[in-house]
Every structure is written in structure tokens, then in C-alpha cells.
VOFI-128944 format. One record per atom (N, C-alpha, C, O): x, y, z; residue in one letter. Coordinates in steps of 0.001 Angstrom, whole numbers, plus 500000, padded with zeros to 6 digits. Example, Ala and Ser with C-alpha at 12.3 -4.5 7.8 and 13.67 -1.06 7.14 Angstrom:
residues 2
513190494310507800a512300495500507800a513200496700507800a514236496681508465a512850497750507080s513670498940507140s512900500030507870s513409501138508039s
END
This chain:
residues 328
500842498802500000m500000500000500000m500880501251500000m501880501317500715m500502502232499200s501271503471499113s501185504250500418s500152504257501088s502288504907500765k502298505747501966k501636507096501710k501467507894502632k501260507352500454y500668508633500093y499149508519500030y498615507522499545y498465509534500517k497000509529500507k496457509819499113k495393509330498735k497201510621498353y496760511012497013y497842510713495988y499020510589496324y497432510601494754r498411510415493681r499181511705493417r500370511668493103r498507512839493544i499177514108493286i498551515211494140i497347515207494397i499379516146494571s498915517346495268s499234518557494404s500351518687493903s498263519439494229i498443520669493466i498364521854494431i497378522016495149i499399522669494438i499501523797495376i499241525101494626i499852525371493592i498315525908495168i497902527154494518i498132528331495470i497405528453496455i499108529194495215p499232530422496011p498221531459495518p498014531607494313p497599532166496444v496586533158496084v496913534483496769v497147534534497977v496923535545495981y497066536885496554y496233537857495721y496643538282494640y495070538196496240n494159539155495601n493780538757494168n493698539598493272n493554537467493982t493145536974492659t491886536113492764t491707535181491981t491020536417493721s489838535591493968s488915535530492753s488222534531492564s488889536577491924k487991536596490770k488345535536489740k487512535171488911k489588535036489787y490029534012488829y490037532604489433y490125531614488707y489945532520490758l490228531260491446l489221530157491126l489605528991491032l487958530494490959k486948529457490724k487255528646489462k487154527419489470k487628529327488386k487945528616487139k489127527686487342k489135526565486833k490123528146488086c491287527317488397c490865526079489191c491250524959488855c490071526288490250l489645525175491098l488798524172490319l488975522963490471l487888524659489496d487027523746488741d487830522880487778d487501521712487571d488874523444487192s489696522651486267s490456521554487000s490884520579486383s490627521704488303l491320520697489111l490346519714489752l490613518514489796l489234520211490242l488268519349490924l487624518339489980l487184517276490418l487564518661488690y486920517769487726y487935517044486846y487617516636485728y489143516887487350q490138516091486645q489685514640486525q488995514119487401q490081513994485428t489782512569485279t490536511738486309t490101510636486644t491654512242486817l492341511614487937l491655512071489219l491727513247489574l490996511157489909t490210511541491090t491048511601492359t490677512292493308t492172510887492394s493013510887493595s493948512089493548s495144511960493286s493373513260493808l494086514517493638l493767515446494800l492601515677495120l494801515971495422e494661516912496533e494928518332496021e495865518555495254e494101519283496450i494264520681496074i494501521500497337i493693521471498265i495606522226497367i495964523035498536i496005524502498120i496871524911497347i495072525283498632v495008526721498353v495644527458499525v495221527298500670v496659528263499236v497349529019500288v497108530505500050v497645531090499109v496300531104500907d496017532535500832d497193533284501469d497431533187502673d497916534027500638d499127534712501100d498785536115501622d499318537118501146d497880536159502616c497452537420503247c496814538370502243c497156539552502197c495894537861501446s495157538725500537s494416539803501319s493979539573502446s494279540974500717t493495542042501348t492009541870501041t491173542544501643t491673540978500115e490278540660499832e489939539318500470e490825538489500679e488699539104500771s488271537893501471s488046536733500499s487534536910499394s488447535539500949l488169534313500202l487027533515500841l486791532365500470l486320534123501800d485287533399502545d484195532851501633d483742531722501818d483772533635500658e482697533194499769e483107531943498998e482323531004498858e484338531940498500i484834530778497762i485000529592498711i484669528459498363i485512529861499903y485699528789500889y484372528093501187y484304526864501198y483338528858501424f482043528253501769f481424527537500570f480741526527500740f481652528047499370e481103527396498185e481745526038497929e481093525128497418e483031525897498285y483781524682497962y484104523826499195y484847522850499088y483563524175500338r483978523507501578r483605522034501628r484164521296502440r482677521578500788a482245520174500826a483284519226500218a483210518015500428a484236519758499476y485229518896498826y486320518506499835y487095519351500285y486364517221500178e487302516759501202e488756516822500740e489670516868501564e488969516823499430n490343516858498906n490837518285498666n491901518487498082n490064519270499118l490428520674498948l490741521288500303l489900521286501202l491962521817500450v492429522388501720v492679523881501527v493328524287500562v492164524696502447f492420526137502443f493329526487503616f493042526125504757f494433527197503335l495338527693504365l495498529198504198l495271529731503112l495885529880505261r496178531311505168r497486531595505902r497653531222507063r498411532261505210n499665532664505842n499419533771506861n498514534591506701n500229533781507900d500125534827508923d500677536158508429d500262537223508887d501614536086507493e502174537297506899e502472537039505425e502676535899505010e502495538121504641h502715537991503201h504139537510502929h505102538144503360h504275536388502211q505583535792501942q505883535666500455q506957535194500081q504957536079499606g505147535905498170g504812534485497755g504597533623498608g504763534228496438p504410532890495954p505324531795496491p504865530684496755p506624532097496658g507552531085497160g507193530619498551g507173529419498827g506906531574499439g506523531217500805g505214530462500843g505061529520501621g504259530868500005a502966530176499954a503138528738499452a502514527812499971a503980528567498449r504212527211497929r504924526344498965r504628525154499081r505850526920499713n506515526163500776n505510525699501828n505604524579502330n504550526563502158r503526526188503134r502745524985502626r502449524065503389r502410524989501342g501703523842500770g502543522586500765g502036521497501034g503843522726500458l504734521564500448l504809520887501811l504972519670501896l504690521671502874e504800521122504232e503694520130504547e503905519202505327e502518520308503956i501386519443504324i500940518531503183i500054517700503380i501530518665502002a501074517896500839a501169516396501098a502156515916501655a500136515660500690q500069514211500906q500056513420499594q499659512255499563q500495514070498516g500485513414497223g501808512757496883g502867513193497335g501739511698496076e502948511031495584e503717511945494630e504942511880494523e502960512792493943y503552513793493059y503102515181493505y502084515329494182y503868516185493119i503570517571493481i503515518415492211i504406518348491364i502452519208492099g502349520170491005g501990521530491559g501545521647492700g502185522564490748f501885523939491156f501008524583490089f501204524374488892f500039525370490545c499159526076489613c498962527486490146c498696527665491334c499086528475489295d498782529838489707d497268530024489712d496550529376488950d496803530900490561s495361531014490815s494576531564489637s493352531433489611s495236532172488662d494531532668487478d494765531789486255d494405532171485141d495363530617486452d495615529667485371d494703528453485505d493940528350486466d494780527540484552w493980526329484611w494617525248483734w495582525507483014w494065524038483804v494587522922483004v493424522189482358v492290522279482828v493706521455481270q492665520631480676q492377519443481588q493216519074482410q491206518850481447l490680517975482488l491371516620482608l491200515949483626l492139516195481619d492828514910481738d494317515081482036d495074514112481976d494740516302482355t496162516611482467t496888515704483446t497882515073483087t496406515635484662y497209514963485687y497095513437485637y497972512744486151y496042512907485033e496000511463484783e497076511086483771e497802510112483969e497181511847482696v498223511605481696v499608511733482325v500490510913482070v499795512760483145v501116513042483727v501574511934484663v502684511424484510v500744511549485632v501211510564486615v501416509199485964v502325508467486356v500596508841484985n500803507571484284n502131507574483539n502854506577483546n502456508705482889a503718508795482159a504910508771483112a505907508101482840a504813509494484221m505935509535485161m506125508198485868m507252507826486196m505040507476486104d505147506105486619d505905505230485627d506830504508486000d505509505302484374k506084504443483338k507569504712483143k508356503776483004k507959505990483131y509350506352482850y510186506562484116y511373506875484025y509576506393485297s510274506584486580s510971507946486641s512145508040487000s510239508981486289s510811510323486170s510772511070487498s509817510942488264s511812511847487761d511811512763488902d510966513992488613d510274514506489492d511030514462487357i510352515693486952i509640515449485622i510222514883484696i508397515874485532g507665515850484277g507371517272483825g507116518148484652g507404517506482514i507146518828481956i506065518701480890i506145517834480020i505055519563480957i503997519527479963i504009520818479135i504620521815479520i503328520776478003s503220521958477156s502580523105477932s501837522890478890s502882524322477501m502376525514478185m501836526490477144m502579527000476305m500541526737477214e499898527661476283e499600528975476988e499034528988478081e499981530075476360r499683531394476930r498333531868476414r498079531883475209r497465532257477356i496139532767477032i496112534257477371i496418534649478497i495746535074476402y495712536518476605y494296536996476922y493313536371476524y494209538114477644e492889538704477924e492143539002476631e490938538770476528e492870539515475651q492288539751474332q492533538498473493q493683538220473152q491499537734473149p491695536466472432p492489536645471142p492357537654470449p493309535654470837t494103535660469607t493552534621468638t492894533665469048t493822534813467364s493282533910466343s493950532546466374s493327531536466044s495212532515466768m495971531264466833m496524531062468235m496923532031468880m496559529811468727p497141529579470061p498632529894470072p499333529691469080p499102530392471209y500532530689471368y501090529792472463y500640529836473608y502072528979472097y502664528046473051y504046528538473501y504921528809472678y504222528646474807i505543528931475361i506442527725475135i507627527874474836i505883526542475276c506548525298474881c505470524317474460c504348524368474964c505804523423473539n504810522491473024n505509521184472649n506433521173471836n505055520086473253y505684518788473030y504731517866472262y503587517666472670y505211517313471155n504370516428470339n504710514955470523n504094514087469904n505694514678471376k506025513296471720k506796513307473035k507128514367473565k507077512110473554y507842512020474803y509322512283474533y509886511805473549y509936513056475431y511381513283475387y511946512963476763y511596513614477747y512820511963476834e513547511667478064e514874512427478037e515671512259477113e515104513249479036l516298514092479055l517117513850480308l516573513696481402l518424513816480137s519317513855481294s519266515259481877s518877516190481171s519644515449483138p519659516808483691p520587517735482925p520297518922482779p521710517201482430e522650518042481670e521997518570480394e522104519756480085e521323517692479656m520660518128478431m519511519083478751m519345520103478081m518719518754479772a517581519606480133a518037521013480521a517392521997480160a519140521107481250l519660522418481640l520148523209480436l519948524421480361l520783522529479499r521259523225478305r520086523729477453r520161524806476862r519012522951477396v517815523412476691v517166524554477478v516750525553476892v517081524407478795l516520525448479645l517263526769479466l516637527824479361l518602526714479432f519424527918479283f519504528392477832f520182529374477530f518797527679476927q518747528019475502q520130528026474860q520437528860474008q520947527086475288q522262526910474690q522221525883473555q523060525919472655q521253524975473597y521106523971472557y519769524149471857y518745524329472516y519765524101470542d518542524084469761d518299522654469309d518876522199468321d517441521947470037v517154520545469731v515698520359469340v515173519246469380v515052521446468963g513681521349468489g512618521518469550g511429521524469230g513017521658470825i512058521911471908i512605523025472790i513800523320472783i511707523631473544t512114524612474544t511597524172475907t510613523440476010t512275524632476944i511833524403478325i511796525759479015i512838526399479154i510629526213479451p510559527492480156p510966527330481620p511029526216482140p511239528451482269y511664528418483665y510498528231484638y510729527920485806y509275528409484197h508116528312485083h508102526979485834h508461525941485279h507688527019487089c507516525761487837c506122525191487631c505880524032487966c505198525979487088t503800525562487033t503497524528485957t502486523831486052t504340524409484941n504097523356483944n504979522139484218n505227521323483330n505443522034485451k506301520911485855k505682520172487034k505045520775487898k505878518861487054i505372518003488124i506558517257488703i507431516797487967i506591517138490024f507757516601490713f507350515402491571f506305515412492221f508194514373491561r507979513246492463r508300513716493886r509385514246494125r507384513534494820k507550514113496156k508755513550496890k509460514291497575k509003512255496760v510153511685497458v511444512301496947v512405512436497705v511483512676495681f512638513368495104f512808514744495752f513913515111496151f511712515506495858l511795516832496486l512226516716497946l513027517519498427l511696515722498645d512063515530500057d513540515164500194d514232515672501076d514015514286499321d515406513826499401d516407514961499174d517472514980499791d516068515909498289i517013516990497984i516732518248498805i517427519254498660i515714518192499669g515394519347500503g514963520561499700g515334521687500033g514183520348498645a513804521442497743a512808522375498417a511766521940498907a513138523661498436k512258524713498935k512346525910498010k513352526112497330k511292526697497991f511292527929497208f511962529047497993f511796529152499208f512717529877497292e513191531115497892e511971532010498118e511050532029497302e511971532746499220e510795533538499567e511029535029499316e512155535522499386e509939535724499023n509951537172498794n510923537583497700n511646538569497838n510935536823496612i511785537149495477i511004536829494204i510335535798494132i511086537701493204y510300537542491990y510645536268491220y509766535666490604y511907535851491247f512367534771490374f512426533421491082f513244532569490735f511547533226492087q511610531995492879q511277530752492058q511847529689492303q510360530861491082g510035529703490259g511209529253489418g511466528057489279g511928530227488853r513135529932488058r514178529239488923r514789528262488489r514391529730490138l515409529144491015l515039527713491388l515902526835491424l513759527476491665f513308526131492015f513538525170490850f513980524039491051f513236525623489636t513430524787488450t514902524442488261t515237523279488033t515779525426488350i517211525178488156i517745524222489214i518482523287488899i517375524457490467y517871523610491559y517424522158491380y518225521233491517y516141521965491075t515650520588490941t516231519905489706t516502518705489737t516426520658488613f517068520066487435f518479519596487774f518885518503487378f519217520412488498l520590520051488866l520639518770489696l521602518009489608l519612518533490494k519598517396491413k518921516146490840k518998515075491441k518269516272489700s517457515171489185s518288514123488449s519467514326488156s517638512998488161k518257511941487367k517530511731486039k518143511325485052k516220512009486014n515410511711484839n514337512778484688n513520512978485587n514341513470483536i513362514527483259i512596514149481993i513195513763480990i511290514261482045l510444513773480961l509539514889480442l508788515485481213l509605515174479142c508642516056478479c507464515205478012c507657514178477362c506244515633478342i505049514811478161i504109515474477156i503738516633477339i503716514758476093p502823515344475076p501352515241475456p500999514630476464p500497515850474632d499044515656474608d498271516463475658d497048516563475559d498940517036476652v498237517867477635v499001519177477796v500195519251477509v498293520213478260s498956521511478384s498428522296479580s497286522137480012s499300523139480088y498988524074481167y498600525403480522y499292525881479624y497499526000480976k496990527245480401k497448528420481271k496969528610482389k498373529192480738h498975530311481463h498303531611481036h498492532078479913h497511532197481949y496724533382481630y497568534638481829y498070534894482924y497715535405480773r498502536648480837r497528537815481030r496912538282480072r497398538273482261r496459539349482559r497205540653482829r498386540652483177r496496541753482661k497064543054482978k497218543188484488k496479542574485256k498191544001484903n498433544324486317n498967543150487121n498961543198488351n499432542087486450s500119541025487171s501552541469487428s501983542500486911s502298540696488226v503680541051488548v504516541224487294v505345542130487213v504293540342486300i505105540407485087i504643541512484142i505225541700483073i503584542254484539q503110543363483720q503440544704484371q502785545707484090q504454544727485239s504837545961485915s506345545932486140s507007544930485868s506876547041486640f508320547086486880f508625548045488012f508045549128488103f509555547628488885d510088548518489907d511508548055490238d512005547087489663d512148548753491163e513553548461491469e513739547056492024e514817546477491891e512709546506492639k512819545151493187k513123544134492092k513800543139492352k512635544364490870h512947543452489773h514461543370489553h515005542286489342h515128544511489604i516585544534489404i517293543889490584i518203543081490402i516876544245491788n517507543674492984n517335542160493029n518254541428493397n516139541702492647d515888540262492671d516597539542491526d516990538385491675d516765540208490397f517587539651489309f518999539384489821f519551538306489603f519580540368490500l520931540208491041l520963539094492094l521842538232492070l520008539121493006k519971538123494072k519797536714493503k520438535772493967k518933536573492502s518663535244491943s519898534686491239s520166533487491323s520651535541490547m521851535070489860m522942534673490862m523695533728490627m523018535396491966v523959535025493031v523584533659493602v524460532841493880v522289533411493777i521828532126494311i522130530995493332i522558529920493752i521913531219492024v522255530193491028v523744529882491082v524142528719491011v524564530915491207n526011530718491347n526315529838492558n527160528945492490n525625530094493656q525831529299494874q525418527851494659q526117526937495096q524280527630493985y523855526259493673y524972525520492929y525349524411493306y525493526145491874l526493525498491022l527771525220491789l528372524156491646l528186526183492607c529426526001493378c529260524919494435c530162524103494628c528126524899495121q527883523895496154q527881522484495586q528245521536496282q527476522335494334m527426521028493688m528672520749492850m528730519761492119m529671521632492963n530917521503492187n530648521420490687n531291520649489974n529687522224490213k529310522184488799k529470523537488118k529015523715486988k530115524501488794f530205525828488177f531016525790486885f530618526394485889f532138525093486891e532951525034485676e532201524330484546e532337524694483378e531406523316484908t530624522595483897t529617523514483219t529436523458482003t528964524357484008y527891525199483489y528269526682483483y527393527547483450y529558526971483516k530013528360483623k529461529228482503k528891530287482766k529621528795481266f529161529603480145f527635529654480077f527066530651479632f526978528587480514h525523528602480566h525045529611481606h524029530279481414h525781529715482702y525452530705483732y525584532116483176y524721532960483417y526653532380482436y526829533708481853y525722534004480840y525218535124480761y525357532990480075h524279533162479099h522970533489479813h522203534333479350h522714532826480939l521516533093481730l521537534526482256l520515535211482222l522684534984482740c522814536369483202c522476537337482070c521737538303482262c523029537062480889e522825537931479736e521355537961479326e520799539031479079e520732536800479253r519322536744478878r518442537418479927r517459538074479582r518782537263481187s518008537901482253s518105539416482153s517115540121482349s519296539915481848l519455541356481649l518631541823480452l518015542887480502l518615541039479383d517803541388478220d516331541555478611d515662542485478160d515836540640479457i514438540699479893i514202541934480752i513189542617480598i515143542222481663i515021543412482514i514934544672481651i514077545526481877i515821544782480666v515832545964479792v514518546055479013v513954547140478875v514028544914478503k512760544899477777k511629545402478677k510797546199478243k511598544936479929e510544545352480859e510647546840481187e509625547511481330e511867547363481307i512041548792481567i511379549613480465i510654550568480747i511626549243479222f511082550021478104f509600549745477866f508910550557477250f509107548601478352e507692548285478167e506812548903479237e505686549313478957e507327548974480479f506467549344481598f506845550643482303f506083551116483146f507994551234481986v508397552506482594v508188553614481570v508662553514480439v507486554659481960n507058555664480988n508035556816480801n508325557196479666n508548557380481896d509329558602481725d510809558300481474d511354557310481959d511431559180480706e512798559002480239e513801558926481380e514697558083481355e513669559784482373e514645559820483459e514621558527484269e515674558013484648e513423557996484537s513308556741485284s513908555581484498s514549554702485074s513697555579483171k514310554548482344k515828554559482502k516444553506482668k516428555741482451k517884555845482563k518372555401483940k519413554755484051k517631555742484976i518007555328486335i517984553804486446i518920553199486970i516904553187485948y516783551728486025y517846551044485161y518414550032485571y518117551585483975l519146551001483117l520507551044483789l521266550077483722l520819552149484433r522096552257485143r522199551200486243r523233550551486397r521120551038487002k521119550044488083k521242548619487527k521934547781488106k520568548352486405a520622547017485809a522025546699485311a522510545582485494a522681547670484684i524042547452484172i525025547275485329i525940546455485247i524838548037486401e525693547868487580e525523546479488181e526493545861488621e524280545991488198a524028544644488714a524736543605487858a525335542666488382a524667543770486539m525319542835485620m526830542861485812m527473541812485797m527396544037485991k528848544164486176k529316543457487441k530447542977487506k528450543393488443s528833542712489683s528789541195489534s529362540468490346s528093540713488477l527967539274488258l529024538734487303l529543537636487508l529346539493486266v530251539022485218v531310540085484950v530983541221484605v532564539722485108s533657540661484849s533901540770483348s533471539905482584s534586541826482922i534898542002481504i535786540868481000i535688540470479840i536663540343481878e537519539214481488e536667537970481241e536876537251480265e535707537722482134d534822536570481955d533989536720480689d533771535750479962d533528537929480431y532691538148479253y533463537877477968y532928537267477042y534710538323477903f535504538091476699f535840536611476539f536017536137475417f535929535885477636e536152534441477539e534877533736477077e534930532775476310e533748534222477548y532467533578477248y531979533878475833y531535532973475127y532060535148475411a531428535583474154a532351535376472961a533572535478473083a531751535080471797d532553535029470574d532741536453470039d532095537394470501d533625536589469070a533997537913468582a532802538640467964a532667539854468121a531934537905467263e530789538541466616e529811539113467636e529248540188467431e529610538387468737k528718538898469775k529290540172470396k528555541127470647k530594540187470643i531231541391471182i531088542551470194i530804543680470594i531287542266468895r531157543322467887r529757543917467883r529599545132467763r528729543062468016r527355543565467977r527058544477469155r526247545397469046r527720544222470294h527552545129471429h528216546474471162h527717547517471586h529341546443470457i530062547689470159i529408548433469004i529349549663469005i528907547673468001q528338548264466788q526911547742466547q526662547092465533q525999548012467444p524652547435467293p523913547928466062p522971547278465609p524328549078465505h523626549658464366h524193549187463022h523676549562461970h525249548371463049i525887547905461818i525601546423461621i525956545607462471i524965546069460514d524672544677460201d525706544074459268d526071542906459400d526176544885458319n527101544390457308n528510544962457595n528726546172457534n529439544078457901t530787544532458256t531728544558457048t532905544891457182t531202544204455863i532029544218454659i532047545631454090i530997546179453755i533215546215453980l533343547581453445l533100547570451940l533628546727451215l532296548516451490v532012548636450053v532314550054449592v532143550370448415v
END
């Protein structure tokens, strides 16, 4: 007999998103896999969840918790991990949802392949409907990956026909694996999902991309990723320092050194994109850009950059406005 009460536990952090929560819960409560635990962690929302609690209180597999203080999604997910009784662990954001056979397909596949981590396709849903679906990642068959290969795909160093996003929500983890490696989310930091993904990939033995089901990622206005402040820069710096610590603690920094630099570079690209997308006035843009570049300089020295980058990449930084280097 299994020591687990449920086949899978799904943890949902909630912070002032009650208007979206019912759709999320319904997509989980009516899964074809019935042995499923749902843990809702209210991270000190300023709005009440009482109405939803009373509407759904009859479901014995649905647990509502409330944090004593606001800890961010990482802290809320850690609270759920402490009490989860599932053989597998998944995460869902409160404004997202999944198709109804998702977790039956996932646990059967992970059983068959003895996987530590499963990854499913991820479709982005916009408030304004689009004519064609947009997939952050999309798998049309099973892919068994070593952690080394999965990390290289994650860091976008290898083009092997698939992508792996940093989100933790389209990933499912074997609970005994998480317990064995002491996996926890960093708290009060924007990039906690990315850090959790990198850490678990580094510690895993078998990672499986699973076709035929997808996680629906709702892109709404006024979400964290639709705004910008100085904390984004500070957390970018903090998260890269933590990744460096992960690699050094596991004696893998030299193995993934260039991948780490590539991750730093891509993260800076995202920060700069967000500055120009969400910051309106010119002076604030310049202030944030200065802070972002200073953060990058503290992570990667000019000597490291010249070792990491090829000559063409360095040239493009010096001459971004020149495409053709042949003199005519």
C-alpha cells in the first residue's frame, strides 16, 4: 500500500486573485484523475476568500490555508509543500487552469518512465483572444532528458527542436525526490520559480517532456510580470547570486560556467525589455538602466565576458547599428 493519501497534490498560492480562482479550482476538481489533493494558500490577501471557501467547503480533497504574513508565491508554495500528501507535486497559479485529463496523463507517464520531473506543454492565454494559440513550449512526443541536456535546453544553449521554460507551474515533481534533495522555494523574490526549476534540474536523474496535455497560462494586465520597479533589478541580482551558489555547492560551476553567463545575459535582456515596456518617463528609464548594468557588472567581469562571448557577439555590442561589416 502506498504511503501517500493522494496520487498528486496541486499547490495554489493566492494573493488578491479571487475573481480568477473558481475557474482554476474547477479545472482541478473535475480532473479525470480523482486521487488529487488541492491546497490553496492565501498569502494574506486584502480581499476575502470566505465566499469561495464556503462554496467549495464540501470537497474533502480541497484544503484552504492562510499565511500569517505575506511571503510571496515562494513562501505560499513552501507552506503547501509542508502538508502535501500526494505522491507527486504540482503547482498552479490562481489565474491559470489545466485541461481535464492533464494529471492522469502526467502521473501515468511519470510512473512508466520513473521520472523525477515531468514537463507539459504551456499555452499562453491573453485577455484579448488571439486567432491562433501561442505556446511557450509544446511537446508532440515524449522526450527523456538527462539533467545536463535539460539544463542546456533550459538555458537556451542547445537548439534541439524543443524549449523548456523556467516556470515551475508546467512541471510536476515526484515528492520523494523533492524531500530527498530538501527542495524549497526562495521567499519574497520575483524569480523563485526559476530558482526552484534550476535547483531541481541540477539534482534530478530523469526529466520527461510529456505530450498531449497543456497548462493554460493566463497573461492578465496588472500582474507582477506586467509591471516594473527596482525590486525586479535587485531580485535579478539576488537570483543570479543564488544560482552561482547552487552550482558552486554542487561543484558544477565550471561545467555550466558559460551557461550561467548566458543566463545572466538573457536575464538582463528581459530586465531591459521590461524597463522600456512598463516605465514611461525618460529619466526613470535611465536610472533603472544604470542600476541594471551595475548589477550585471557585479555578476560578470569584463575578462569573463571576453572568455564567454565570441567575437561577433562582442562586435554587435560595440556596433549594434551595423549589420554588414564588409566595406564597400
